C-alpha positions in Angstrom: -68.2 154.6 147.8 -68.2 157.3 145.2 -69.5 160.7 146.3 -71.1 162.9 143.7 -71.4 160.4 140.9 -71.8 162.2 137.5 -75.4 162.1 136.3 -77.9 164.5 134.8 -80.1 166.4 137.3 -82.7 167.6 134.8 -85.2 164.9 135.6 -84.2 164.5 139.3 -86.7 165.4 141.9 -85.7 167.0 145.2 -84.9 164.2 147.7 -86.0 166.2 150.8 -88.7 168.3 149.2 -89.5 171.9 150.2 -86.7 172.1 152.8 -84.0 171.8 150.2 -85.9 174.2 147.9 -86.1 176.8 150.6 -82.4 176.8 151.2 -81.0 177.1 147.7 -83.9 178.3 145.5 -84.4 181.6 147.2 -81.8 183.0 144.8 -83.3 183.9 141.4 -79.8 183.7 140.0 -79.5 180.1 141.0 -83.0 179.1 139.8 -82.4 180.9 136.4 -79.0 179.2 135.8 -78.9 175.9 137.6 -80.8 172.7 138.5 -79.9 171.9 142.1 -79.1 168.3 143.0 -78.1 166.7 146.3 -75.7 168.2 148.9 -72.0 167.2 148.5 -71.0 168.2 152.0 -71.9 170.4 154.9 -70.2 171.9 158.0 -69.8 175.0 160.0 -68.8 176.8 156.8 -72.2 176.1 155.1 -73.1 173.6 152.4 -71.9 172.5 149.0 -74.4 171.3 146.4 -74.3 169.6 143.1 -75.8 171.8 140.4 -76.4 171.4 136.7 -76.1 174.3 134.3 -79.4 175.0 132.5 -77.7 176.4 129.4 -75.4 173.4 129.2 -77.3 170.3 130.2 -75.3 167.5 131.8 -72.5 169.9 132.8 -72.2 169.7 136.6 -70.7 172.1 139.0 -70.3 172.4 142.8 -72.1 175.3 144.4 -70.9 176.5 147.8 -73.4 178.4 150.0 -71.6 179.9 153.1 -73.6 179.6 156.3 -75.6 182.7 157.4 -73.6 185.0 159.5 -70.3 183.9 158.1 -67.8 186.7 158.4 -67.9 188.6 155.1 -64.1 189.3 155.4 -63.4 185.6 155.4 -65.6 185.1 152.3 -63.8 188.0 150.5 -60.4 186.5 151.3 -61.6 183.0 150.2 -62.7 184.4 146.8 -59.4 186.4 146.4 -57.3 183.3 147.2 -59.4 181.1 144.8 -59.1 183.5 142.0 -55.3 183.6 142.5 -54.6 179.9 142.6 -57.6 178.6 140.5 -56.9 175.8 138.1 -53.5 174.8 139.4 -52.5 171.2 139.5 -54.8 169.3 141.9 -56.4 172.6 143.0 -60.1 173.5 142.8 -61.1 175.7 139.9 -63.0 178.9 140.6 -65.9 179.4 138.1 -68.0 182.2 139.3 -69.4 184.0 142.4 -72.6 185.9 142.9 -73.8 188.1 145.7 -77.5 188.5 146.4 -78.4 190.6 149.5 -76.4 189.1 152.4 -75.6 185.8 150.7 -72.7 184.8 148.5 -72.8 181.8 146.1 -69.5 180.3 144.8 -69.5 178.0 141.8 -66.5 175.6 141.4 -65.6 172.7 139.2 -67.5 169.4 140.0 -65.3 166.5 141.2 -66.8 163.1 141.9 -64.6 161.4 144.6 -64.4 158.4 146.9 -65.0 158.4 150.7 -61.3 158.8 151.8 -62.1 157.7 155.3 -63.3 154.4 154.0 -60.0 154.0 152.1 -57.4 155.0 154.7 -57.7 151.6 156.5 -57.2 149.5 153.4 -55.3 151.2 150.5 -51.7 149.8 150.0 -48.6 151.8 150.7 -47.8 152.7 147.1 -51.3 154.2 146.7 -50.9 156.2 149.9 -47.6 157.6 148.7 -49.1 158.6 145.4 -51.9 160.4 147.3 -49.3 162.3 149.3 -47.2 163.1 146.3 -50.2 164.7 144.6 -51.1 166.6 147.8 -47.6 168.1 147.9 -48.0 169.0 144.2 -51.1 171.0 145.1 -49.3 172.6 148.1 -46.3 173.6 146.0 -48.7 175.4 143.7 -50.6 177.4 146.3 -47.4 178.2 148.3 -45.8 179.7 145.2 -48.5 182.4 145.5 -47.8 182.7 149.3 -51.2 181.2 150.2 -51.7 179.3 153.5 -54.5 176.8 153.3 -54.8 176.4 157.1 -57.0 173.3 156.9 -55.1 170.5 155.2 -56.6 167.1 156.0 -57.9 164.1 154.2 -61.4 165.5 153.9 -60.1 168.5 152.0 -58.0 166.6 149.5 -60.5 164.7 147.4 -59.5 161.4 145.7 -61.1 159.8 142.7 -59.7 156.3 142.9 -61.0 155.0 139.6 -59.4 157.9 137.6 -56.5 158.5 139.9 -57.4 162.2 140.2 -57.0 164.5 143.2 -58.4 167.9 144.2 -57.6 170.3 147.0 -60.7 172.1 148.2 -62.2 174.3 151.0 -60.2 177.5 151.1 -62.5 179.0 153.7 -59.7 179.5 156.3 -57.0 180.4 153.8 -55.1 183.7 153.5 -51.9 185.1 152.1 -48.6 185.1 154.1 -48.2 188.4 156.0 -45.4 189.7 158.2 -46.6 190.5 161.7 -45.7 194.1 162.3 -45.8 193.6 166.1 -42.5 191.7 165.8 -40.7 194.6 164.0 -40.7 197.1 166.8 -38.1 199.8 166.6 -35.5 199.9 169.3 -34.9 203.7 168.9 -36.4 206.0 171.5 -37.9 209.3 170.5 -36.2 212.4 171.9 -39.3 213.4 173.9 -39.0 210.1 175.8 -35.2 210.4 176.4 -35.5 213.8 178.1 -36.8 213.7 181.7 -39.0 216.6 182.7 -38.0 215.9 186.4 -34.6 214.3 186.9 -34.5 211.3 189.2 -32.1 211.4 192.2 -29.8 208.9 190.5 -29.3 211.1 187.4 -28.7 214.3 189.4 -25.2 215.5 190.2 -23.9 214.4 193.7 -24.3 217.9 195.2 -28.0 218.0 194.4 -28.9 214.5 195.4 -31.2 213.8 198.3 -29.2 213.5 201.5 -31.4 210.8 202.9 -28.9 208.1 202.0 -26.2 209.8 204.2 -28.5 210.3 207.2 -27.5 208.5 210.4 -30.9 206.9 210.7 -32.3 205.2 207.6 -36.1 205.2 207.3 -37.4 201.6 206.9 -38.5 200.9 203.3 -42.2 200.4 202.7 -43.5 197.5 200.9 -45.2 198.3 197.6 -48.8 199.2 197.8 -49.8 196.5 195.3 -48.3 193.0 195.7 -48.2 191.0 192.5 -49.1 187.4 193.2 -46.5 184.9 192.1 -47.1 182.0 189.7 -47.7 178.7 191.5 -47.9 176.2 188.7 -44.3 176.0 187.5 -43.4 172.4 186.8 -46.9 171.3 187.8 -49.4 169.6 185.4 -52.0 172.4 185.8 -52.4 176.1 185.3 -52.8 178.3 188.4 -55.3 181.1 188.8 -52.5 183.7 188.5 -51.5 182.4 185.0 -55.2 182.2 184.0 -55.5 186.0 184.6 -52.5 186.9 182.4 -53.3 188.6 179.1 -54.0 186.3 176.3 -52.0 186.6 173.1 -54.3 186.9 170.1 -53.1 185.1 167.0 -54.7 183.2 164.2 -55.5 179.7 165.6 -57.8 178.6 162.8 -57.6 174.9 161.7 -58.9 171.5 162.6 -57.9 170.1 166.0 -55.4 167.3 165.6 -53.9 168.9 162.4 -52.7 172.2 163.8 -49.0 172.8 163.8 -47.1 173.5 167.1 -46.6 177.2 166.1 -50.4 177.6 166.0 -50.8 175.9 169.4 -47.9 178.0 170.9 -49.4 181.2 169.5 -46.4 182.2 167.3 -46.7 185.6 165.7 -45.2 184.4 162.5 -47.1 181.6 160.8 -46.0 180.5 157.4 -46.9 177.9 154.8 -45.0 175.4 157.0 -48.2 174.9 159.0 -49.7 173.2 155.8 -46.7 170.9 155.6 -47.1 169.8 159.2 -50.8 169.1 158.6 -49.8 167.1 155.4 -47.4 165.1 157.6 -50.2 164.3 160.0 -52.3 163.2 157.0 -49.5 160.9 155.8 -49.2 159.5 159.3 -52.9 158.5 159.1 -52.3 156.5 156.0 -49.2 154.8 157.4 -50.9 153.9 160.6 -54.2 153.2 158.9 -55.8 155.2 161.7 -57.9 158.4 161.6 -57.6 160.7 163.3 -54.1 160.1 164.7 -54.5 162.9 167.3 -57.8 163.6 169.1 -57.0 166.4 171.5 -59.6 168.1 173.7 -57.6 171.3 173.9 -54.4 173.0 172.9 -52.4 171.6 175.9 -53.5 168.1 175.2 -52.6 168.6 171.6 -49.1 169.6 172.5 -48.8 166.6 174.9 -49.9 164.2 172.1 -47.3 165.7 169.8 -44.6 165.5 172.4 -45.4 161.8 172.8 -44.8 161.2 169.0 -42.0 163.7 168.3 -40.3 164.0 171.6 -40.6 166.9 174.1 -37.1 168.3 173.4 -38.0 169.1 169.8 -41.1 171.1 170.9 -39.2 172.9 173.6 -36.4 173.9 171.2 -38.9 175.1 168.6 -40.7 177.2 171.2 -37.5 178.7 172.5 -36.4 179.8 169.0 -39.5 182.0 168.9 -39.2 183.3 172.5 -41.8 181.0 174.0 -41.0 179.0 177.2 -42.5 175.5 177.1 -42.3 173.3 180.2 -42.7 169.6 179.6 -42.3 167.3 182.6 -41.5 164.5 182.4 -39.3 164.7 179.3 -40.5 162.4 176.5 -38.1 160.7 174.1 -40.5 160.4 171.1 -41.3 157.4 169.0 -39.6 155.5 166.2 -42.1 156.2 163.4 -40.9 153.2 161.3 -41.5 150.7 164.1 -44.8 152.4 164.9 -46.0 152.1 161.3 -45.0 148.4 161.2 -46.9 147.8 164.4 -50.1 149.4 163.1 -49.9 148.3 159.5 -48.6 144.8 158.7 -48.1 145.7 155.0 -45.9 148.8 155.8 -42.3 148.4 154.8 -39.4 150.8 154.6 -39.6 152.9 151.5 
């Protein structure tokens, strides 16, 4: 099924009447410049509409209207990223943006495309590989500009099967690669911290030390006033109340469940463009297995467990250890043979 088939909107009447008019025609800028067609997509980010330029009849564009209350910083970052990478190979083209009161409207190039989820189950291997090749071409372009997309998945890499064209869209979660300053702490101690205002007994010369240690009778030591409870969930398949009360590490965890890389789930400080490559790998696995989605986790722990089933637990444990994160996985999982798995799911899959 082709989504967004090219056609003139000049004589088209609104399909859902006043409701659609209320949403997109509040802007005088839109009504003065565009004829609005049907929605192309919708989600938590807002809506994307087909629009026709009034000054250039039959020339169509995609108009994105972010949802009310969407973080202005995210919109600003999305626009900055799009202006940077616009027009690259297989990458959406940024045309214009307009702010009216508390709303922002983003105009992009129009791209009619097929329903990719209807194709995943039936396109041949060669076509799947060509789809992936073009996805990596798009990723190579944006990664050259140190841009992380953060939401790579089939729904965001559009495919026009008749024309064999592709387009990477939806940069609402994207941002530039940044170094986390919290991981670059200085090991030097300032002079004011090195000098003790009151010397401890251990640092005093022997003659000035407290004589309590040489007394004939040693006073019994008192237990600390506050006892810190100990963790009780080590090597158990649950999280105890003690661990639940530990401070939470705040990092960027944005992305679609089932496509987020292990470094996101494990809350790594440093997240690079590699998280897009992982999501692209999950996308490729969907085509090879002819199954979508491959992973359907209810939470981060379940997502890690599903990854360990596929990749093997030792790979995840080692990756976590390299970033100073302790990951316990019991029982240990060996992982799967991806070639055999693909053959079992898709009869037409063969070794490339």
